[in-house]
Phi, psi and omega in degrees: 000130183290138178273155174290133179251148179288144177294156187276004188297331180245024187263358183297123181265003179275177176087175186286342183302331184246014183296335183275349185278132178300155187299323186297305177293332182287332186251353184276118178277141176296134178295335179288336175291334185264333185249010177075017178094010179298129179079011182281132180274119190253357182274090187249359182225164180284134177290144005262023184301149176225059188249349186227155176226132174277126186234149179275127175286151175286169190291348178270352179275154176228172180298335182261007180291158174274134178242153183259171171060035178077004178282153177207153182277150177217144171283140183300326184304328181296320180277317188285317187252335182255355175062030168297143176220151177265145359286154176298152176291163178302321181292316179300315178298319181297320178295311180300319182292317180297322180280347186057044181229152168274157180305326182288348176278345178270138176297144181308322178299328179285323173300323178294323178298319179299314179297316182297318180296316181294319180291323177296318178299318179295320182292320183272351174083027174241160183274127176288128180233160179296313178301319181292318181297316183275000164284329181269337185229150172225166186270148171219121181263138178273135179229135176295165179263166173074221186294339183264017186292346178271009179251164183230145176251226183283151178260137181242150171259127179249140181279129175292317171231133187295117176249325185231148171287154175297143176301311173216133179297324178225103181275115182240154172079006182271340193290335177253010180253077180220157176213181175241150179252139187238127175290139185257349183204181183293331179296310180291323179300314182292339179284343179246343178252109184217133177246125183129175182290149173295147184234152176271188185295339180270354182093000179279143178299138177279134182244135181280176180301332180269006178089359180265155179273000000 
C-alpha cells in the first residue's frame, strides 16, 4: 500500500537555510523513498492509539528538511530497536526542548541514553529531571574536517561518569533508514505543539543546570 508522501513545496535543500548542515545528512536519501516503503517499521505509537502515521518522504526530502503540519522526521532505529513511541514522554520532550534539537539531530546512541536514563529512574523510583540528566551527560557535536569544518552533523551525549553501556559501539545502516511521522488529529498535534515551560510529572516547570527553564 502506497504511503502518503509530503508535498515538495518545502523540500528544497538549497539556499542558506541548510548551509550549516554536514554533507552526509544533507545528501542522504531515505531508502524508503526509493523502495516504496519496503521493510519500513510502522509501529510508532502506543497501542491502541491511532493518532500518528508513518509516511514516506519524497526523494527530494532529507532528514534535515522542513516538514509541515506538525510532521517531523525520525530514524527508524529509534522506533524499531529502542522502542520509542509517540507521544513522547514528558521527560523526552523536556530533553529535546532543553537542547533545542529534534530527535533526528541526536545520534542513535544518545537517543538510547535518554531511554536508559528514563527506564532506570522508573525502576529505582526517582523522578528523571533535566538537572540530574545533564549532571550525568554533556554534549558533543560532530563536525566534518577540512573545508566543511563550519558545518555540523549529529549531536552526541557523552557520559561524564560511565553509567550505561553504549547501545551499539558502531551504529551502522541508520542514516538512510528514516521516514516522517504525521499527526492525524488534535490530540497528536497538541502533543508536539506546546507553548510554555517544559513540565515534569508533577506539573512543575523543569529547570536546567543553569537555572533556566
